[in-house]
C-alpha angles and dihedrals in degrees: 000000000000090000091052090061094042088053091054091055092042093051090046094240091125111109096193096243094161100239094118087063095041096051091048093048091238099314091115107039128197110249134188113250121216085250090064100255130121111238136166112272087225140008092209099125131166112243091256094050090048093050091052092047098047088052095055109020111127087220092060103037142006120193135179121231103221137196096216096208096052129095114267118212115203093234104026099035129207107000143155119186119025112184148137113258144160140186112282088217107081095210094051088049093049100046097041129093097258121341099336097249096140096045093044091052091049087050093049092050093051094041093051092047092241092128134027093214147347124242110213141120134268139167119301103247090216097045104022093187087068133064137228138186115271131195107203119198097171141048089244092056092048093052096042086059100040125126139054123313109206106196135044117336128179106191092160092067085087099042100100087044090053091049092045090062090069092218130119111262142170127229129212109193146132120289090251089050091054092048088059090049091051091049087047092055087067095062099032115047093195087075095070093037096050110022096084098175134021116197134179149163125242094253129222091192139281115273120213119244089260089079090063094042091056089051089055092047090053088057094039095242127143118221091239091061096051119108099172141022119181112178094190140331131091085097128002112310091348127188127298103244133196122186127183133216087246088062098256118143128203129179141178130184120257092242094053090050098051105023094104106063091195089065094055091090095204123188117264089243091058092056088060099035112146091195125037093140099075103249093162094055133091090226132010121196122204142182113258106204117147104246095011101279136080121244094199141332122301141175093281122264126188126199107225125209113188110206104179148032089248086053091053090053094047092049093048093047093051092048090051089052091051091240091116127039118205122217129180122328118257125215124218089252094051084051087056093055087050095050108030096153088056093057092049092051094046088056092047100048099084091057091045093054091046086052090055087054093048086056088058097254133119112264123215110275109230124206121189095350100113090226098147092049092050091046088063088070091070118085122243095255093049091049093050091052094046092048096044091047094050091048089053094050095050091048088053094049091048094050091050088054 
């Protein structure tokens, strides 16, 4: 079992979620690699730790969390309500990454007393370009840490700490992180008892820190001089902003920052992700730009996908309290048009996972995510290309050691 986690790290299928640190109570820490990824500082686990990690690691397995009586879309999975939505508070809507839905839901849960705190991520106050796990017990803390964090995040560093408090809480994390939370619930009954809400974003992938380092280099700024990095928000999508301790300010539009996909520098795990759509969440929030890219700033609109009965209750309660405003319904095929890159990846994942196996590595196991059926949509030639390209990358990673 120890070797299985070591293999995940060696094959670059680790996403740096933080569970290695959490499960070992901090004995194994998450550390930034020279290549700009968070990885466990060691894979020296006890047998009990290794067993837990193998059962839940996003580099080992990805599983949906399905309401069995709900309709299942081939792409979007099990879902209830699909709708446009935004925060009822204009300030939250403005400063948040998109329409402020996830922040507003966290605020609602705390203000109503449904949870004692929210586990999420925010900027590191010492190194603002980087992120850290945050436990927010107040609305002010939630809002201070609102907004997208492009780059390595490890929200599950604080997961055992959250469970040990014995109080109801919510978590806002990436889809892969919540997949691990769902798997963890099968070995620790406290998860379903205490984790009252699991919230996520539809994820375009986690960039390595090298993406942000390249941005600083473009501006001629050293990381030690940075006082603020805001990746988006203050409008939708808003500019990427860098401020220095000396008072200099630099910014770049969202489209200019992300126009060249080759420059995203995504984690390997993201390129083979079986679930970027949040199928283990209660509620997932997405961008809803026609064609997948903004043409300018707007007021901020999220597309919401409700994944569970608990999610439906939460959304209805937040709407009744005025913390969420609903717009027009969205169909799954409309979501396809808003997230075309997700559709392409979802259809390619089966071939990519097969490529991992072709290279002699262990692919991610998938449960309930319809990956094989979606892979049949690719033509034979494209399947071969995806499979061969992934195998080549895995062999290269293995050779580089």
